[in-house]
Structures are given as structure tokens and as C-alpha cells.
C-alpha positions as CSV (number, residue, x, y, z in Angstrom):
1,M,34.4,11.3,-6.5
2,K,35.9,9.9,-3.3
3,R,33.3,7.1,-3.3
4,F,34.3,6.3,-6.8
5,I,38.0,6.2,-6.0
6,G,37.2,4.1,-2.9
7,F,35.2,1.7,-5.2
8,I,38.3,1.4,-7.6
9,K,40.6,0.7,-4.6
10,K,38.2,-2.0,-3.4
11,E,38.3,-3.6,-6.8
12,F,42.0,-3.6,-6.8
13,Y,42.1,-5.2,-3.3
14,H,39.6,-7.7,-4.5
15,I,41.8,-8.7,-7.5
16,F,45.0,-8.9,-5.6
17,R,43.4,-11.1,-2.9
18,D,42.2,-13.6,-5.5
19,R,45.2,-15.7,-6.6
20,R,43.3,-17.2,-9.6
21,T,42.5,-13.8,-11.0
22,L,46.2,-12.8,-10.6
23,F,47.3,-16.0,-12.4
24,I,44.9,-15.3,-15.3
25,L,46.1,-11.7,-15.5
26,F,49.8,-12.2,-15.3
27,G,50.5,-16.0,-15.3
28,M,48.7,-17.1,-18.3
29,P,50.2,-14.5,-20.7
30,I,53.7,-15.6,-19.5
31,V,52.9,-19.3,-20.0
32,Q,51.4,-18.6,-23.4
33,I,54.3,-16.5,-24.7
34,M,56.8,-19.1,-23.5
35,L,54.9,-21.9,-25.1
36,F,54.4,-20.1,-28.4
37,G,57.9,-18.8,-28.4
38,F,59.7,-22.1,-27.8
39,A,57.2,-24.6,-29.3
40,I,56.2,-22.9,-32.5
41,T,59.2,-23.4,-34.9
42,N,59.7,-24.8,-38.3
43,E,63.3,-25.8,-37.5
44,I,64.4,-29.2,-36.6
45,N,66.7,-30.0,-33.7
46,N,68.1,-33.4,-32.5
47,V,66.0,-35.4,-34.8
48,D,66.7,-39.1,-34.4
49,I,68.0,-40.7,-37.6
50,A,69.5,-44.1,-38.5
51,I,72.4,-44.9,-40.8
52,L,72.8,-47.7,-43.3
53,D,76.4,-47.6,-44.6
54,K,77.0,-50.2,-47.2
55,S,80.4,-48.9,-48.0
56,K,82.0,-48.1,-44.6
57,D,84.9,-46.1,-46.0
58,V,86.6,-42.9,-45.1
59,T,84.3,-40.6,-47.1
60,T,81.2,-42.0,-45.8
61,Q,82.5,-41.8,-42.2
62,E,83.5,-38.2,-42.7
63,I,79.9,-37.4,-44.0
64,I,78.4,-39.3,-41.0
65,N,80.5,-37.3,-38.6
66,K,79.4,-34.0,-40.3
67,I,75.8,-35.0,-39.8
68,S,76.2,-36.2,-36.2
69,S,78.0,-33.1,-35.2
70,S,75.3,-30.8,-36.4
71,K,72.6,-29.7,-34.0
72,Y,70.0,-30.9,-36.3
73,F,70.4,-34.6,-36.1
74,S,71.2,-37.4,-33.5
75,I,72.2,-40.7,-34.9
76,K,70.0,-43.1,-33.0
77,Q,70.9,-46.4,-34.7
78,I,73.4,-48.0,-37.1
79,I,71.6,-50.6,-39.2
80,E,73.2,-53.4,-41.2
81,N,70.8,-54.1,-44.1
82,E,67.7,-52.7,-45.8
83,T,65.4,-55.2,-44.2
84,E,65.8,-53.4,-40.9
85,I,64.5,-50.1,-42.3
86,E,60.8,-50.8,-41.9
87,A,61.1,-52.0,-38.3
88,V,63.1,-49.0,-37.4
89,F,60.3,-46.7,-38.7
90,K,57.6,-48.6,-37.1
91,K,59.2,-48.2,-33.7
92,G,58.4,-44.5,-34.2
93,K,61.6,-42.8,-32.8
94,V,63.7,-42.6,-36.0
95,K,62.4,-40.1,-38.5
96,A,64.9,-40.8,-41.4
97,V,67.3,-43.4,-42.6
98,L,70.4,-42.4,-44.6
99,V,71.6,-45.1,-47.0
100,F,75.1,-44.8,-48.4
101,E,75.6,-47.0,-51.5
102,K,78.3,-49.7,-51.9
103,A,81.8,-48.5,-52.9
104,F,80.7,-45.0,-52.2
105,S,84.3,-43.5,-52.1
106,K,85.4,-45.5,-55.2
107,K,82.6,-44.3,-57.2
108,L,83.0,-40.8,-56.1
109,I,86.7,-40.8,-57.3
110,K,86.3,-42.9,-60.4
111,E,82.9,-41.8,-61.7
112,N,82.9,-38.4,-59.9
113,N,79.4,-39.3,-58.6
114,A,78.0,-41.2,-55.6
115,T,74.5,-41.5,-54.1
116,V,73.1,-41.0,-50.7
117,Q,69.5,-42.2,-50.3
118,I,67.4,-40.1,-47.7
119,I,64.3,-42.1,-46.6
120,T,62.0,-40.2,-44.3
121,D,58.9,-40.9,-42.3
122,A,56.4,-38.8,-44.0
123,T,53.6,-39.2,-41.4
124,D,54.7,-35.7,-40.5
125,P,55.2,-34.1,-44.0
126,N,56.7,-30.8,-42.7
127,T,59.4,-32.6,-40.7
128,A,60.1,-35.0,-43.6
129,N,60.7,-32.1,-45.9
130,N,62.9,-30.3,-43.4
131,I,65.0,-33.3,-42.8
132,T,65.5,-33.8,-46.5
133,N,66.5,-30.1,-47.0
134,F,69.0,-30.1,-44.0
135,V,70.6,-33.3,-45.0
136,S,71.0,-32.1,-48.6
137,S,72.4,-28.9,-47.3
138,I,75.1,-30.8,-45.2
139,L,76.0,-33.0,-48.2
140,L,76.3,-29.9,-50.5
141,K,78.5,-28.2,-48.0
142,Y,80.8,-31.3,-47.7
143,Q,80.9,-31.5,-51.5
144,Q,82.0,-27.9,-51.7
145,E,84.8,-28.5,-49.2
146,I,86.2,-31.6,-51.2
147,N,86.0,-29.8,-54.5
148,K,88.1,-26.8,-53.7
149,D,91.2,-28.0,-55.5
150,L,89.6,-30.3,-58.1
151,K,89.3,-29.5,-61.8
152,I,86.6,-32.1,-62.2
153,P,84.3,-31.7,-59.2
154,Y,82.9,-34.7,-57.3
155,Q,79.1,-34.8,-57.0
156,I,77.2,-36.4,-54.1
157,V,73.6,-37.0,-55.2
158,P,70.9,-37.2,-52.6
159,E,68.0,-39.4,-53.5
160,T,64.8,-38.8,-51.5
161,R,62.1,-41.4,-50.7
162,M,59.1,-40.7,-48.5
163,V,57.4,-43.6,-46.7
164,Y,53.8,-43.9,-45.3
165,N,52.8,-40.7,-47.0
166,Q,54.5,-40.6,-50.5
167,E,52.2,-37.7,-51.7
168,L,52.9,-35.6,-48.6
169,K,49.3,-35.1,-47.9
170,S,48.9,-32.7,-44.9
171,V,45.6,-34.3,-44.0
172,F,47.6,-37.5,-42.8
173,M,49.2,-35.3,-40.2
174,F,46.2,-33.1,-39.2
175,V,43.5,-35.8,-39.0
176,P,45.1,-37.7,-36.0
177,G,45.8,-34.4,-34.2
178,V,42.3,-33.1,-34.7
179,M,40.8,-36.4,-33.6
180,T,42.8,-36.2,-30.5
181,I,42.0,-32.6,-29.7
182,I,38.2,-33.3,-30.2
183,L,38.2,-36.4,-28.1
184,M,40.3,-34.8,-25.3
185,L,38.5,-31.5,-25.0
186,V,34.9,-32.8,-25.4
187,S,35.5,-35.8,-23.1
188,A,37.3,-33.7,-20.4
189,M,34.9,-30.8,-20.6
190,M,31.8,-33.1,-20.3
191,T,33.0,-34.6,-17.0
192,S,34.9,-31.5,-15.7
193,I,31.5,-29.8,-14.9
194,S,29.8,-32.9,-13.5
195,I,30.7,-32.7,-9.8
196,T,31.0,-28.9,-9.8
197,K,27.4,-28.9,-11.2
198,E,26.3,-30.9,-8.3
199,K,27.9,-28.4,-5.9
200,E,26.3,-25.4,-7.6
201,L,22.8,-27.1,-7.8
202,G,23.1,-28.0,-4.1
203,T,22.6,-31.7,-4.8
204,M,26.1,-32.6,-3.5
205,E,24.6,-33.1,-0.1
206,I,22.4,-35.9,-1.4
207,L,25.6,-37.7,-2.8
208,L,27.5,-37.1,0.4
209,V,24.8,-38.7,2.6
210,S,24.2,-41.5,0.2
211,P,25.7,-45.0,0.9
212,L,27.8,-44.7,-2.3
213,K,31.5,-44.7,-1.7
214,P,33.8,-42.0,-3.3
215,F,35.1,-44.5,-6.0
216,Q,31.5,-45.5,-6.9
217,V,30.5,-41.8,-7.3
218,I,33.6,-41.1,-9.5
219,I,33.1,-44.2,-11.7
220,G,29.4,-43.6,-11.8
221,K,30.1,-40.1,-13.2
222,V,32.4,-41.5,-15.9
223,V,30.5,-44.5,-17.2
224,P,27.6,-42.7,-19.0
225,Y,30.0,-40.3,-20.8
226,I,32.1,-43.3,-22.0
227,F,29.2,-44.5,-24.2
228,L,28.5,-41.0,-25.5
229,S,32.2,-40.4,-26.2
230,I,32.5,-43.7,-28.0
231,I,29.7,-42.8,-30.4
232,N,31.6,-39.5,-30.9
233,A,34.8,-41.4,-31.6
234,V,33.1,-43.6,-34.2
235,V,31.6,-40.7,-36.0
236,I,35.0,-39.0,-36.1
237,I,36.8,-42.1,-37.4
238,L,34.2,-42.7,-40.0
239,L,34.4,-39.1,-41.3
240,S,38.2,-39.3,-41.3
241,I,38.1,-42.5,-43.5
242,F,35.3,-41.7,-45.9
243,I,35.5,-37.9,-46.2
244,F,39.3,-37.1,-45.7
245,K,40.4,-40.5,-47.2
246,M,42.6,-41.3,-44.2
247,P,43.9,-44.8,-44.5
248,V,43.7,-47.4,-41.8
249,Q,46.6,-49.8,-42.5
250,G,46.3,-51.6,-39.1
251,S,43.6,-53.2,-37.1
252,L,40.3,-51.4,-36.8
253,F,39.7,-53.3,-33.5
254,L,43.0,-52.1,-32.0
255,L,42.2,-48.6,-33.2
256,G,38.8,-48.8,-31.4
257,A,40.3,-50.3,-28.2
258,E,43.0,-47.6,-28.1
259,S,40.4,-44.9,-28.7
260,V,38.3,-46.2,-25.8
261,L,41.3,-46.2,-23.5
262,F,42.1,-42.6,-24.5
263,I,38.4,-41.6,-23.9
264,I,38.5,-43.1,-20.4
265,N,41.7,-41.3,-19.8
266,A,40.3,-37.9,-20.9
267,L,37.1,-38.5,-18.9
268,S,39.1,-39.4,-15.8
269,L,41.2,-36.2,-16.3
270,G,37.9,-34.2,-16.5
271,I,36.7,-35.8,-13.3
272,L,39.9,-34.9,-11.5
273,I,39.5,-31.3,-12.7
274,S,35.8,-31.4,-11.4
275,T,36.9,-32.6,-8.0
276,V,39.3,-29.7,-7.5
277,S,37.1,-27.0,-9.0
278,E,34.4,-25.1,-7.0
279,T,32.4,-23.8,-9.9
280,Q,31.6,-24.9,-13.5
281,Q,33.2,-21.7,-14.8
282,T,36.5,-22.6,-13.2
283,A,36.3,-26.2,-14.3
284,M,35.5,-25.0,-17.9
285,M,38.5,-22.5,-17.8
286,I,40.9,-25.2,-16.6
287,S,39.6,-27.6,-19.2
288,L,40.0,-25.2,-22.1
289,M,43.2,-23.3,-21.1
290,G,44.9,-26.1,-19.4
291,L,44.3,-28.7,-22.1
292,L,43.9,-26.9,-25.4
293,L,47.2,-25.2,-25.7
294,P,49.3,-28.1,-24.5
295,V,47.5,-30.5,-26.7
296,I,48.0,-28.3,-29.8
297,L,51.5,-27.1,-29.0
298,L,53.3,-29.9,-27.0
299,S,51.8,-33.1,-28.2
300,G,53.8,-33.3,-31.5
301,F,50.5,-32.6,-33.4
302,I,52.0,-29.8,-35.4
303,F,55.5,-29.1,-34.1
304,P,58.2,-31.9,-33.6
305,I,58.9,-32.5,-29.9
306,S,62.6,-33.1,-30.6
307,S,63.0,-29.5,-31.7
308,M,61.6,-28.1,-28.3
309,P,63.7,-27.2,-25.2
310,N,64.3,-30.1,-22.8
311,I,61.9,-28.9,-20.2
312,L,59.0,-28.7,-22.8
313,Q,60.0,-32.2,-24.0
314,V,59.6,-33.5,-20.5
315,I,56.2,-31.8,-20.1
316,S,55.1,-33.3,-23.4
317,N,55.6,-36.7,-22.0
318,V,53.0,-36.2,-19.3
319,I,50.4,-35.0,-21.8
320,P,48.1,-38.0,-22.7
321,A,47.5,-36.7,-26.2
322,T,51.2,-37.1,-27.1
323,W,51.0,-40.9,-26.8
324,Y,47.6,-41.2,-28.4
325,I,48.7,-39.4,-31.5
326,I,51.8,-41.8,-31.8
327,I,49.3,-44.6,-31.5
328,L,46.9,-43.2,-34.1
329,K,49.7,-42.6,-36.7
330,G,51.2,-46.1,-35.9
331,I,47.9,-47.9,-36.5
332,M,46.4,-45.8,-39.4
333,L,49.5,-44.9,-41.4
334,K,52.1,-47.5,-40.5
335,G,49.9,-50.5,-39.8
336,V,51.7,-51.5,-36.7
337,G,50.1,-53.6,-33.9
338,L,50.4,-53.9,-30.1
339,T,53.9,-55.3,-30.4
340,F,55.1,-51.9,-31.4
341,L,52.6,-49.8,-29.4
342,W,52.6,-51.6,-26.0
343,K,54.7,-48.8,-24.4
344,E,52.4,-46.0,-25.3
345,T,49.4,-48.1,-24.4
346,L,50.8,-48.9,-20.9
347,I,51.6,-45.2,-20.4
348,L,47.9,-44.2,-21.2
349,L,46.7,-47.0,-18.9
350,G,48.8,-45.8,-16.1
351,M,47.8,-42.2,-16.5
352,T,44.1,-43.3,-16.5
353,V,44.6,-45.2,-13.2
354,L,46.5,-42.2,-11.7
355,F,43.8,-39.7,-12.7
356,I,41.0,-41.9,-11.2
357,A,43.0,-42.5,-8.0
358,L,43.7,-38.8,-7.5
359,S,40.0,-38.0,-8.3
360,I,38.9,-40.4,-5.4
361,K,41.4,-39.0,-3.1
362,K,40.4,-35.3,-3.9
363,Y,36.7,-36.1,-3.6
364,K,35.4,-34.5,-0.4
365,I,33.1,-36.4,1.7
366,R,32.1,-33.3,3.7
367,L,31.0,-29.8,2.5
368,E,33.1,-27.0,3.9
């Protein structure tokens, strides 16, 4: 019995000495509950909207103030005419445009009826529906306030129009996200075990004594997987188009080029994981746990980033998948080109260079 108790004590000591085991036991559950608790929500907060006020009277200003003072919306832009609406949506920040008709206040008083058009970006159907419901709720509340002492009540009628996804097909939201997850995880996992595999097989010594420089080893590890991942990406895109009927409104060439950039980014991240991991098991765990949850929860794939706490919004900006999903939706659903997506493209390119540079720096030229 004493030997058994001694053995149990030894196991406890072994666990407490291993920081990675402690992190898995105590750190990962805390991280997961925080992510799931704050990121998973059907509510909207601080969603960027634009206003087109054709009337510019006291009533429309009161309604705009009501909307801007709510926690649900942030008025990002005031536009002057309807020709600006499409450009606003293509930039990707604004999720809805509210259009107040001409002579809004006069129509409300004389005809007891006035219209507010709610135009939403339906590339994310859930968010579009929520925006419509919340705006309609604010309009209804304002309507009730002004009708308190009136015998003939005023009626503010919200008219809804969805753009880019009129039928609100959920597949238009899920296909870009699933494409991103598959390319990120498969590409990162393939390369994350490459250098650790050399370490475990004992062939790392051959690489270390070879005349190859660290950057040549890193790039040499990435290049073969680029071609394999491109084939993977082509298959995924073809399935999306022909099986799930996902439209491609923009350039197929640009879609391919952006996908190649994202693949190289994911492969570079996998190499970075490989250089800091000692075993294939550790590399696989980091790839799965460190990439899967953030990509699903914090990339804007399912849940709107604007509704998350500020700290999670900051974290989402350093996740490559966030920018690739914006690019995919922009090209496939909105038909935009590089003039609208240059920022996201530069961010992905910068992250790729950073990952490769860190991998070269972390690559050990001596075995310890």
C-alpha cells in the first residue's frame, strides 16, 4: 500500500513539474469557457451602420439619435445619395444602411405614415436578421412614444432589403468559413509535424550538418506542401461552386491568388509551430487546440466580431483566418477586386513574412 501511495505521489510531482500538463489541465478549460462564454452570442453590439437621410428634419434626427445611443449600433458613416450604398457595403465594415425617405416628418404628420428602408449585408444572414429586428424594435418604441396623446396614431413602416444574399441562404455564410478552417488546419498540421518528425526520427543531425542555411531548410519544408495544398484548395472551391452552388461574383484569378497566399500563411504558421515543438504530439496539439477554436469562434465565421468584448476583437485581428474570410466573402459574394481588398491582402502577406522570419529565428542549428 505504501508503494502504491508513493507511486501516486510521484505521479502528482511529475504532473506539477510539467508546465504543459498543468496548462492542459487548468489553463485550457479556463481559456475555452472564456471563449465560449463571450464569443458565442446571438446578440449584436456596436454594429457599424450608415445613414442616408433624404429628409433631414427633426423627426429623422430624433430617430437617428435613438439608434446611435443604443448599444447595438454605431453610426459609421453619413451618406448623401443612393449611389454610395454599394461602395459602402463593398468596403466591408458597414453591415446596414438606413434610408429615410424625403419629407419624412411631413408625411408622418399629413398621411400618418412614413417609411424607413433597412438595407442589410446578408453575407451573414444571422446578423442581417438581427439588425433588421433590432432597428424595427427601436422604430416601434419611438412610434409608441410619439403616439401617446394622439387619436390617430403615426405609423413608421420599416422596409427591409437584403443585398448579396436575398434568399438568406446559410450556405453562403458557412462555405467561406469551412473553406478557411479546412485550409488552415490541414496546411498548418501538415507542416507542424515536419521538423518535429526529423527530431524524433533522428535525421535532424543530417540537416544540421548539411550546407543548407536555416532559411533554405524552412522554405524547403514549405514548398512541397504548397502544391499539395493548392490541389486541396482547388477541390474545395470546385465543390463549393458545383455542389453547394456558391456564387463567384468576382475574379477567379484573384480568388486563386488570395487562396495561395493564405495557404502559404498557414504553412508558415505550421512551420513556426514545428520549430518550437519537441514532439509531433505537441505540434499536433498546438495546431488543433491553438488554431481550431480561435478560427471557429474569433474569426467572424459564425459570430460577429463587433459583438465580442474589446480584448477578443483585438485577438481576432491577429488571426489570419479573419482576413481570409473577409476576402472570400468579398470576392465570391460581393464581386469586389483588389482595390477593396488590398488592406486584408497586405495584412496576410505581412503575417506570412513574420511567421517565416520567426521560424528561421527559432530554428536551432545545434541539438541540445
